Each structure stands twice: as C-alpha cells, then as structure tokens.
N, C-alpha and C positions, 0 to 999 in steps of 0.2 A: 418446507426442510420441518425436519422431527428436530425442535427443541430439546427432546428430553422432558422426562419427570419434573415438572415444576411444583410438586407438590400439593401445599393447597395456595398458592400464588395466585392473586385472580390478574384478569386482564387489567392493562392500563393504559390511558392516552398517553404516548412517545413523552410529552411535555411533563406529565407527574411522574415520570422516572425517577426521574433525582432526588425531589423531595421524600418518595415513597422510601427510598435507599435513607437518607438523612433520618429518616423515624424510624425507620428498620432498626438502626446501630444502635439505636437507644432503647431497645426494648427486645428485639426478636434478632438476633444473628443470622440466626438460619435463613428466615426469611429476605433480608438483605442480602445473603451470599448467591441466594436461588434467584434474586431479581437480576443481579448482578449478571449469572448466567445466561437467564432469559433472554435479556436483552443485549448479549452478544453480537449476534447477526444482527442485530436490527442497527446498531452503535457503528460496527467496520463495514455493512453495505450502504451508510451512508456519511462515510467520513466522518464520521463523528470519538474518533477514538484517543480524542484530548478529553473527551466526556467521559466514556470508558475508562480512561486509566485515572480520573480522577474517583468518579465512584469505586473501583475498586481500591485506590488508597485508599478513603474511606474505610474500607469493610476491611482491608486487611492490617487499618492500624490499629482496631477493635479487637482481631483475631491473634495478630501477634503470630508464634509461632504453634495455634491450636488448627486442627482439623476438626469441624466438624463429625461427629460419627454420620457416615452415609451420605458423607458430600464433600468427596474426595474428587469427585470431578469439577464440581461447583469452584471449588477451591482452587484448584488446577487453570479453571479461568481467569479468575479473578486475578492471578499471578500472572496469566499473559498480558490482562490487560496494563496493569500497574508494574510490570519489567522494569521499566527505567529508575522507576523507587522502592522496590522491592529489598528487603531484607535478603541477604545471602541465605540465610536459615529458611526464606520462607522458599528461594527459588530452588533449594535442594529438597524440599521437602516436595514442591510441583515436581522434579525431577523425577522424583520418588515413585509418585501417583503413577506417572509415566510408565516407571519400569514394572511394576507389581499387576499393573493391570492385565488381565489375562486376555481376556475379550474386548469387546469393539467398545467406544467410547459410547454416552447413552447423547449426547449431545451433536447432532451431525456438523456442529461448525468447530467443535474442538480437535478434530484432525488436522481441518486446513488453517485457525487460528496456530494451533503448536506449533504447526510445520514452518511457518511463514516467520514466528518469532524466534521460538529456540530451536528448531532444524536445522538452521545454517548452523550451529553452534553444535552441532550434536554429529557421532561417526555416523557415516551413511547407512550403516547396516544399522543402526538402532530408527532411524527413521524409517526404513525398508519394514523392519519389523511391526512399528505403528502402523505403515500404511497396509501390510498384507491384515494384521489382527483388522481393519476397519473397513476390507471391498467389500465384506458383503452386506453391506448398510443399506441404507436406503438409497432411492435415485441421486437425489442430490450428494450423500455421502461419495457413494461411486466416482462421481463425478469431480467431488473436488481431491480426492485420492489419486484419479488420474492426471487433475494438474498440478499437483506436487510432486507427480512423479517425473515430472516435464520438467519441472520449476528449475530454472538455470542455478544449479550448486546444492541443491537439496538432496540428489540421489549418485550413484555412481551408474547412474543409466548412460548408452554410449550419446553421443548426439543426435543418431537417427529414430534411437529407441523413444529418447527424449520428446521429439519432436514427434513422434507420431502419439503418444501419451496424450501429450498437449493437444492435436489435433480429435483424439476421440475423446479428451474432457470438452472441447467446443464443440461439437457434436452434441456432448449428452445435457448440456447448460444447453443450449438452443432448443433442444426437444423438451426443457423445464420451463423456458421462456424466462431465463431468469438472468436481468444483464449485468448485476454485481457479478455470480460468474463468468461472464463471456467479457466483461472487462477485465479481472482478474486472468483470466487466459487467454486473451490477445492482448495485453501488456505484456504475457511471457513470453509470446511466441512471436511477436516485434522482434526479439533479441538472436531468433534461431531462422528467420526464411531468409532466402537471398535477397531478396525487393519487399520491404516490408510497406512500403508505402499505403495501400489498401488496406492491411492490416492496423497500420497506426491513425487510419480516418477513421476505422471503426472503434478503435479505441475510444478515439476521441468524442464520435458522436454519443457513446454511451456515458462518457463522463460527462458531459453537458445534460445526459438525460438525469443521469445520477444526482445532479447539482455537487460535484466533485472537482470544488473552483482550482485547487493549487494543482489538483490533476489533469485537469482542462487546459491550463497555462501552461506546463510543461509539457503534453501531447503535444499543443499548437507549437511551441519552442522545438519540438522532435521532428515535426512535420515540415517545417517551414525552412529546416537542415536539411533534408531530405530535396525539398524543393528548388533551394540554393545548390542543391549539387549535382542536379539537373538542370540546370540554368535555365530555372523558372524561377525567375528575382521578385516578380510581382507578386506571384504567389506567395513567396517565401513573405516577401516584407507586407503580406497581408495579414497574415499569421503573426508576425512576430510584433507587428502591431498589435492584432487584439490580446494575444499575450502580454503583451506590456501594459494594456489598460484594467486588463482584470489583476494582474500585479500591482499596480498601482490602487487598485480601487481597493483590495484586499490586505493590502500592506505588507506583501511576501515580495521580500527586498531578492531573492537569490535569483525571483522568478525575475523581475525587473531587470535584473544585472543582466538573466540568459537571455531576454530579450532585448537589449539595448547592445548587448554585443553582437548578436545575429544582424540585428539592422543596421550595426556598424559595417560587417561583412557584407553584407549585401549590395550597401552602398558603395565600399570601396569596389564587389565587381561593377556596381553601375557606372563607376568614374565620379562619382561623387563624393570626393575626399574629404571637405569641408563638414558633409552630415556625420560619414562614419568620424568625425575625430571628436563632434559635440557628444555622438551618445560615446564615445569612451571615456571622455572625460566626466561625462555624469557618471559613471560607472566608479570611478574612481573618488566621488564625493560620498560614495555608500558605504554607511559604518558595518565594520566588521565583516568582510566578506574577503579573506585574505585572498582568497582561491580565484575568486571574479578579480580581482585585483590585480593580479598574475597574469591574469587571461587576456584583461584589459593594456595590460602593459607590453605582454605577448605584440597582443592584433597594432598596439600603435606602433610599435617596433617595423612590422611588417606593411605598418602603411605610410611610416618615413621613410620607408625605402623604395617603396613605391613612388613616393614624392620626385626620391632622389633621381631614380632611374625615367623619369617622364621628358 
C-alpha cells in the first residue's frame, strides 16, 4: 500500500508510535501529524481504532483549527481518526479539504477511511466524486474504490451494480493477498448475497487471522444465527459458546448478551427450556444494555408461550 509522502519521518516499531507522537507534539507538530497519517493503515487493519483516535485527538488538541501548510491530507486523516471528539470547526475544515482537493489523495488509505467514517453522512454524488478522483490510483486504492462503490448505503449504485463492485474488489484484494481488504469486502458482501454462510465463514477466518477479537465474536454469533435458521443446532451452539467465551474474556458485554440470547434460542429449539431461561436471566443482569434487555424479554415471552402450550 502506498502510504503517501511521509516527509522525513523515519520508520518506527509499532510499539514506539504512540510515544513518538507524544514527543513530537511537544516539539514538532508537523512530524506528529505525519506519524498519525503514516500509521493510519496499521491501526485500522489491526483493529486499533481506539489507539488511532487517542493519538489523533492529542495532535488535534494542539493544532486546534490550524491546518499546517502542505499537510491538508494528514490533517484530514487525523480528523477521521478523532471524529468522535473533534470540534465541529475541525470537522468542517476536513470536509473543506475533501471538497477542494482536485486530484487523488496521496495516501491510499484516505479514500477508504473517509468513505467509511464520513461517507455515510455525505450526499451520494459527493462520495461518487471522491471515488472517481481516486480510481486511477495504485492497485490497493483501486480495490478500495470498488469496495466503497459497493458498500451498502455509500453510493446510489443499484443493488446488482453494488454487488458486482464488491466482487471486483474481492478479486483485487485476493490478487494483492491483503487479508484486511478481503475482510472488509466480505463483511459487506455477506449483506447482499442470497446465501451468506460461506462468505461469513471466510470473513470469520480472516478476523481470527487479523486478531480482530470483537469482530470474531460478532461473526461467530452471525454464523450461529445462520446455522440455527438451517436447523443445525449443534453447530449453532458451538459458535454461540465460542462467542460467549471471547466476550467474557474481553469484557464485551454486548457480545456476551448476543451469544446468550442465541444460546437461549438454540436451547428453546432443542426443547431445553430451563437452559434457555437461565441464559435469558443472565442477560437481564448485564448493565446498560437496553436493547439486549428488550430482546431478552421478548424471547422470554416466546419461551413462556412455549411452556404454556406444551
């Protein structure tokens, strides 16, 4: 992947990045901003968006609303990473950078991250313009552009055209042997194919390979749902249990809730109503999960109706 012009920033080991940015913030904000841009792909492809956000927020707090000369795209990437806490004026500056850029971005990762973070809130014609400007980039950028063209909700592409763009992106990322790109395409493609089991399984394998813990657990739940809908209750039970174990180990309460609700449904379909009730009761003890509580209560209603009619 072409990471763009990093100026005189030297290569760093991954575990040195944050400390290097901290030091640069005290003495050389231009270098700090370059580092944030340079390590964008590393952070996102390893599921380290929180780390990227923390680094970007630190730099943006020092820069405030000043865009260093010649570092427009680097500033844009920092705002993308720190979007959740960026000032409104910083977001507006980033949007202006996108609108006034006439050619392709210098960093391959920019078109993808901008599309995923800000694209859903932009008019479809703006997204199309950004994609068109970058479709002649390097091989990775061209693959990313096709991914964005097919990503649900980003463009005005017809469903068949969107699906074809995703398949094109899948082929390009396979040729590049890029597991993260493949993972992104597969997670989008599973939403548009008629039978998503094989696509979900491949996405799951890639999530495990990439060490994406939360995504692995969520995909296990999704595959378990598919197994359950096909009547493969043992396979569903195995996937839900794995997701539950991951969720508990990583303290992912939403994942724990989803896995337990899935286990409850699998148990109900197997006729094991006491086990189903145990899982649902456990969900209701989890704090600050209103949606999960609502779903668990609904499932308890179904369970009670099953017992009453037995």
